[in-house]
MIVEX-844658 format. One record per residue: residue in one letter; y, z, x of N, C-alpha, C in turn. Coordinates in steps of 0.1 Angstrom, whole numbers. Each point is the difference from the previous one (the first is absolute). Example, Ala and Ser with C-alpha at 12.3 -4.5 7.8 and 13.67 -1.06 7.14 Angstrom:
! MIVEX-844658
> A:-57:78:132:12:0:-9:12:0:9
> S:11:-7:-4:11:0:9:11:8:-8
! end
This chain:
! MIVEX-844658
> M:-685:111:635:11:0:8:15:0:-8
> I:5:-1:-9:12:7:-8:-1:12:4
> A:-8:6:-3:2:16:3:2:1:14
> R:2:-2:5:5:2:18:14:1:4
> F:10:-6:-18:12:4:2:6:9:-6
> F:-7:6:-6:8:12:-15:-4:12:6
> R:8:8:6:4:14:1:-9:5:-12
> P:-4:13:8:-13:8:-10:12:9:-13
> A:-3:2:-13:12:7:-10:0:16:8
> S:17:2:-4:3:13:7:4:9:-10
> R:9:12:5:4:6:-11:11:-10:-8
> H:2:2:-13:8:-2:-8:17:6:-7
> G:2:2:-1:13:11:-5:8:-2:-10
> R:10:7:-5:11:-8:-10:13:1:6
> R:8:-12:0:14:2:11:10:9:-6
> R:4:1:10:11:19:-7:12:-4:-9
> P:-1:1:-6:10:-2:-14:16:3:5
> Q:3:1:11:12:-4:3:6:-12:8
> Y:-13:-10:2:3:-12:4:5:-12:-15
> A:14:-6:8:-3:-9:-15:11:-10:9
> L:-2:-11:-6:11:-11:1:14:6:-9
> P:9:-5:7:17:-1:-12:-2:-8:-14
> P:4:6:-6:1:-6:-17:5:-17:2
> G:-8:-5:-9:0:-14:3:-3:-10:6
> T:-12:8:14:-2:-8:4:-15:-2:-2
> R:-9:-11:-2:-14:-1:0:-7:-7:16
> V:-10:7:5:-6:-6:15:-11:-5:-4
> Y:-5:-15:5:-11:-9:-4:-6:1:13
> A:-9:4:11:-5:5:13:-14:-8:-2
> V:-4:-6:6:-10:-11:1:-4:-2:14
> G:-14:5:-2:-10:5:13:-3:-17:10
> D:-8:2:9:-3:-8:10:-6:-12:-8
> I:5:-11:1:-6:-14:-5:-9:-3:8
> H:1:-4:9:-7:-5:16:-6:-14:-9
> G:5:-9:1:2:-16:1:-11:-3:-15
> R:2:9:-12:-3:2:-19:14:-8:-3
> A:5:-9:4:12:-10:-10:0:2:-17
> D:-21:-3:-4:-2:-5:-10:3:13:-7
> L:-2:15:-2:3:12:1:16:9:-1
> L:5:-8:14:11:3:-3:6:-8:-7
> A:-3:-19:-11:8:6:-11:-7:-1:-12
> R:-12:10:2:3:5:-14:4:13:-1
> L:4:8:10:6:14:4:13:-2:-6
> H:6:-14:9:18:3:-3:-5:-7:-9
> A:-7:-4:-16:6:-4:-9:-9:13:-9
> L:-6:7:4:0:15:-6:15:8:0
> I:5:-2:16:11:10:0:10:-8:-14
> R:2:-12:2:14:-9:-7:-3:10:-15
> R:-11:0:-7:0:-1:-13:4:17:-4
> D:-5:9:13:1:12:-2:15:0:0
> A:9:-4:10:10:3:3:12:-3:-13
> A:-3:-13:-9:0:-5:-11:8:12:-7
> A:-16:6:-6:3:10:-4:12:12:1
> S:2:2:19:10:8:1:14:7:-4
> A:3:10:0:15:1:-4:9:3:18
> A:-12:5:10:8:-1:10:12:-10:6
> E:11:6:5:14:-7:3:-10:-4:16
> R:-9:1:5:0:-6:15:-19:-1:-8
> N:-6:-10:8:-15:-3:3:0:-6:12
> V:-3:14:8:-6:-6:13:-18:-7:7
> L:3:-7:9:-14:-4:3:-3:0:16
> I:-11:6:-1:0:3:13:-17:-3:4
> H:3:-8:12:-20:-3:5:-1:5:11
> V:-9:9:-1:-1:13:20:-5:-11:14
> G:-1:-10:-8:-3:-8:13:-18:-2:-1
> D:-3:-8:15:-17:-6:-1:3:-13:-10
> Y:7:-8:5:-3:-10:-12:-8:-14:10
> V:-6:1:0:-5:-8:10:-13:8:5
> D:-13:-9:9:-12:1:4:-6:0:-12
> R:-16:3:5:-12:2:-7:0:-8:-11
> G:4:2:-9:0:-16:-13:8:-13:11
> L:-6:-7:-16:0:-12:9:14:-11:-8
> Q:13:8:-7:11:-6:-3:14:9:5
> S:-4:-1:15:18:5:8:11:-4:-3
> R:-7:-14:5:12:-17:-2:9:3:-15
> Q:-9:2:-10:8:2:-12:3:16:-5
> V:-3:5:3:2:11:3:21:2:2
> L:-5:-4:17:11:2:5:17:-8:-5
> E:-5:-16:-14:4:-9:-4:2:6:-12
> M:-3:10:-6:6:7:-11:12:8:7
> L:-7:8:8:8:10:2:18:-5:10
> A:-7:-5:6:14:-6:5:10:-12:-5
> G:-5:-7:-15:12:-1:-15:2:16:-6
> D:10:-6:-5:-1:6:-19:-7:3:-9
> A:-7:5:8:-16:5:-13:6:9:-11
> M:3:8:1:3:7:-8:15:4:-8
> P:9:-13:-8:11:2:2:5:11:-13
> G:10:7:7:5:16:-7:0:15:3
> F:-14:-9:13:-3:18:1:11:-2:13
> E:0:13:8:6:5:11:-11:3:6
> R:-7:-14:13:-13:-1:8:6:7:12
> V:-12:8:3:-1:9:15:-16:-1:6
> D:-1:-11:12:-14:0:6:0:4:13
> L:-9:10:0:2:7:13:-13:-9:13
> I:-1:4:7:-11:-5:9:-10:8:3
> G:-14:-8:1:-11:8:6:-6:-6:7
> N:-16:10:9:2:-4:9:-11:-12:5
> H:-4:-11:-13:-1:-10:-1:11:-6:3
> D:8:0:-3:11:-8:-3:5:-3:14
> A:2:9:10:8:5:13:-12:-3:5
> W:-13:-1:-3:-15:-9:8:7:-14:4
> M:-1:-4:-12:7:-18:-1:13:-4:9
> L:10:5:-3:14:0:12:-6:0:11
> R:-10:9:7:3:4:9:-11:-12:4
> F:-9:0:-2:-11:-10:0:11:-15:3
> L:11:-2:-10:12:-17:10:1:0:14
> D:-5:13:5:13:6:12:-8:5:10
> D:-16:-1:-5:-8:4:10:-19:7:-7
> P:5:-15:4:-13:-6:-1:-18:10:7
> A:4:3:7:-6:10:8:-5:14:-15
> I:2:6:-7:-3:5:-4:-15:-9:-15
> A:4:-11:4:-8:-7:-13:-13:7:-2
> P:-8:5:10:-15:5:-7:-3:8:-10
> A:13:14:5:4:13:-14:4:-9:-11
> W:6:-9:-2:7:-8:-12:-10:-2:-9
> L:-8:-10:10:-8:-9:-5:-8:7:-7
> A:-5:8:10:-17:6:-6:6:14:-15
> N:16:-1:-1:2:8:-11:6:-3:-17
> G:1:-17:-3:4:-7:-5:6:-13:3
> G:5:-3:17:12:-4:4:-5:-11:-3
> L:-15:-6:1:-7:-12:-8:8:-8:-4
> E:-4:6:-13:2:0:-13:8:-6:-3
> T:19:8:5:11:-7:3:5:-15:5
> L:-12:2:7:0:-10:11:-1:-15:-11
> L:-11:2:-5:-10:-9:-8:7:-3:-11
> S:12:4:-8:3:-2:-9:16:-7:7
> Y:3:-3:6:13:-4:11:-7:-19:0
> G:-15:0:2:-5:-11:3:-3:3:20
> V:-1:11:3:-3:-2:11:-15:5:9
> G:-3:-11:2:-11:3:5:-8:13:17
> R:-13:2:6:-2:6:7:0:-6:11
> A:7:-13:5:2:-3:12:-13:0:10
> A:-12:-1:-9:-13:3:9:-2:-8:11
> D:11:-14:7:-8:-8:11:8:10:13
> A:4:8:-5:10:8:17:-8:8:-2
> A:6:11:17:-2:10:3:6:9:-4
> P:-3:16:-4:4:8:-9:12:2:3
> D:7:-4:9:17:6:0:11:-11:0
> E:-4:-11:0:2:-9:-8:-6:-4:-8
> R:-3:-1:-9:-9:0:-15:9:11:-6
> H:11:15:5:5:4:-8:15:-2:2
> A:2:-8:11:15:-9:0:2:-9:-11
> R:-14:-11:3:5:-8:-14:1:5:-11
> M:-9:10:-2:2:5:-15:11:9:-6
> S:9:2:11:16:6:0:8:-10:-6
> R:-6:-10:12:13:-13:1:3:-7:-17
> D:-18:3:0:-2:-10:-13:3:5:-14
> L:-1:15:0:8:12:-12:15:-2:-1
> A:2:2:12:19:0:-1:3:-18:-3
> A:-7:-9:3:5:-11:-8:-5:-4:-10
> A:-8:13:-6:-1:-4:-16:5:9:-9
> L:8:7:7:7:14:-7:11:-3:-6
> P:3:-5:-13:13:-4:-1:15:12:3
> A:7:-4:1:15:6:11:2:14:-20
> A:-2:-3:-8:6:9:-8:-12:13:-3
> Q:-13:0:6:-7:8:0:-1:5:15
> L:3:-4:6:2:5:16:12:14:-5
> D:11:-12:-2:8:12:-3:1:13:-7
> F:-13:-5:-17:0:15:-6:-6:12:9
> L:-13:-14:12:-5:15:7:6:4:8
> R:9:-1:7:9:6:9:9:8:-6
> N:9:0:-7:9:8:-10:-5:10:-9
> L:-18:6:-3:-3:10:-6:1:13:8
> Q:3:11:-12:0:10:-1:-7:9:6
> R:2:10:10:-8:11:-1:-6:13:-10
> T:15:0:0:2:15:-13:11:-2:-13
> H:-6:3:-7:13:-3:-15:1:11:-8
> R:12:9:-4:-6:8:-9:6:4:-7
> E:-2:5:-18:3:-1:-9:-1:10:-8
> G:13:9:-1:-6:17:-4:-5:12:6
> D:-6:5:-2:-9:8:9:-18:-5:4
> Y:1:-17:-1:-6:-4:10:2:-9:4
> V:-11:-3:14:3:-10:9:-14:-7:-1
> F:5:-10:8:-10:-15:-5:-2:0:20
> V:-14:-4:2:-3:-1:14:-16:-13:-3
> H:-3:-7:7:-11:-4:3:-16:12:5
> A:3:3:9:-13:13:0:2:14:-1
> G:11:-2:-1:3:18:6:8:5:6
> I:4:17:-1:15:1:14:-12:14:7
> R:7:-1:11:-11:14:11:9:15:-10
> P:-6:5:0:-1:12:-8:9:8:7
> G:13:9:-5:11:5:11:4:-6:6
> V:5:-15:3:12:-4:7:6:-9:-13
> A:13:5:2:15:-5:-9:-7:-19:2
> L:8:0:-16:-5:-14:-5:4:-9:13
> D:14:4:8:10:-13:7:-10:3:10
> D:-4:6:7:-10:6:12:-15:-8:-4
> Q:-6:-8:-10:-13:-4:5:2:-12:6
> E:-15:4:5:3:-11:11:-9:-12:-13
> P:2:-16:10:2:-7:-9:-16:-4:-5
> D:-8:2:11:-15:-2:2:-6:7:-13
> D:5:17:2:-11:8:-6:7:-4:-19
> L:10:-8:-8:10:-8:-7:-11:-13:-4
> L:-5:0:10:-8:-11:-5:-16:-2:0
> W:-5:13:7:-8:1:6:-10:13:-3
> I:7:7:-4:-9:13:1:-7:4:-12
> R:-9:12:3:-9:4:-14:-4:13:5
> E:-9:5:11:2:15:-1:16:7:14
> P:6:5:-4:1:18:-2:-2:-6:-13
> F:13:-8:-10:2:-4:-7:0:2:-13
> L:-16:-5:-4:-9:-4:-16:-4:17:-1
> D:-4:4:9:-6:12:-4:12:22:8
> D:13:-11:-3:12:12:3:7:2:-17
> D:-5:12:-3:1:2:-14:21:10:-2
> R:6:0:16:14:8:-5:10:-12:-5
> D:5:5:-5:13:-7:-5:7:-5:7
> H:-3:-12:1:9:-13:9:19:5:-1
> G:5:6:-10:11:-3:-12:5:-9:-4
> L:-9:-13:-4:-1:-14:-5:-16:2:-4
> V:-4:-8:-11:-11:-7:0:-1:-11:1
> V:-9:-5:8:-4:-12:16:-5:-11:-13
> V:5:-8:3:-6:-13:-10:-9:-6:7
> H:-15:-5:5:-6:-6:7:-9:-5:-2
> G:-3:-14:6:-14:-11:1:-10:7:14
> H:-4:-13:6:-9:0:14:-13:6:-7
> T:-1:13:-2:-13:7:2:-6:-4:-16
> I:-13:-7:-7:-5:-4:-8:-6:13:-7
> A:1:1:-12:-10:5:-9:4:-1:-12
> E:-20:1:-9:1:-6:-11:11:-3:-11
> R:7:16:-2:10:-1:-10:16:6:9
> P:8:2:-3:11:2:1:-2:11:0
> E:4:13:13:5:6:6:12:6:-2
> V:-5:9:-8:15:15:-2:-1:8:1
> F:4:8:10:2:8:10:18:11:-9
> D:0:11:7:11:8:-1:11:-14:12
> N:-3:0:7:11:-2:13:-6:-20:-2
> R:-10:-3:-1:1:-12:0:-6:-8:-10
> I:2:-16:-3:-9:-11:-10:-6:-11:9
> G:-9:2:2:-3:-12:8:-6:-13:-15
> I:2:-8:4:-1:-17:-9:-9:-10:7
> D:-6:1:9:-7:-10:3:-17:4:-4
> T:1:-10:-7:-12:2:-8:-12:-15:2
> G:0:-4:14:-9:-9:6:1:-16:-7
> A:13:-8:-4:2:-5:-4:-12:-14:-1
> F:4:-3:12:-10:-13:9:-17:0:-3
> A:-1:15:-1:-19:2:-6:0:6:-15
> T:5:1:-4:-2:10:-14:12:-11:-13
> G:6:-10:6:6:-2:-11:9:7:-2
> R:3:14:1:12:9:-9:12:-1:10
> L:12:-4:-4:14:0:5:2:13:-2
> T:12:5:4:2:16:-12:14:0:3
> C:7:3:-11:21:3:-1:-9:16:-6
> L:12:5:12:4:10:-10:18:1:-9
> V:-4:8:-7:17:-2:-6:2:16:-3
> L:14:2:6:11:12:-1:7:-2:-9
> E:7:8:-2:6:0:-11:4:19:-3
> G:14:3:-2:3:15:-2:-18:7:16
> A:3:11:-11:-13:10:7:-21:-7:0
> D:5:-15:-7:-15:-5:-10:-4:-8:16
> H:-14:-4:-1:-3:-9:5:-18:-4:-14
> R:4:-11:11:-13:-9:-12:-4:-10:12
> F:-10:-12:-9:-6:-5:8:-1:-16:-2
> L:4:-12:3:-7:-17:-3:-10:0:10
> Q:-10:-7:-9:-10:-10:12:-5:-7:-5
> T:-5:-7:13:-7:-19:-3:-15:6:-10
! end
């Protein structure tokens, strides 16, 4: 069953050497968490230890989205991120398609079948929200939406509502899923930033920036000329990945 989430291995390349961060900046970019607060706590500890040995003037921590669903600790993940989990770092938190799904469910219970089948049920359980099995489907989903709204702390709702779609550091742009090739960054459709796979994944053109993204699971981080994928399926594999960028170099931290 786990194998169905993974994209087959594809071409690998070496990043173009002109792509770099400004001097004095180190970036830590964390892949899709999906309700694994245990792994997030371990990875944050690795990042703190790594940064303590850094001479960088700026340590920037970027989470690329999909904090909820699939794993059983979505509430705990949002509790960590809605607080000051990593003092001393500049924090950037991006929105993923699953985070957007959760927000939409609060306003539109009709999307319940698709969301629940793709990990939303685990999110509800983490907030103590049951299936309301004694009601007809429409009322059941409406009740579950109301119960989630009542159980969701205001700080976590504010966190979700204020997530960013993109972030740029030097010659890198960070998004959840990817970009539409050939379309300027400012003209990208919001749904593409959250959901795209093809034609982005197999497009080898120079986007003018290296795109750092999650959303599509691979067994190991994917490093290509024009993109770096950092979703290693933490909810299923126990491997939560962090890309470390400094100057023109890259490396990885991983649980």
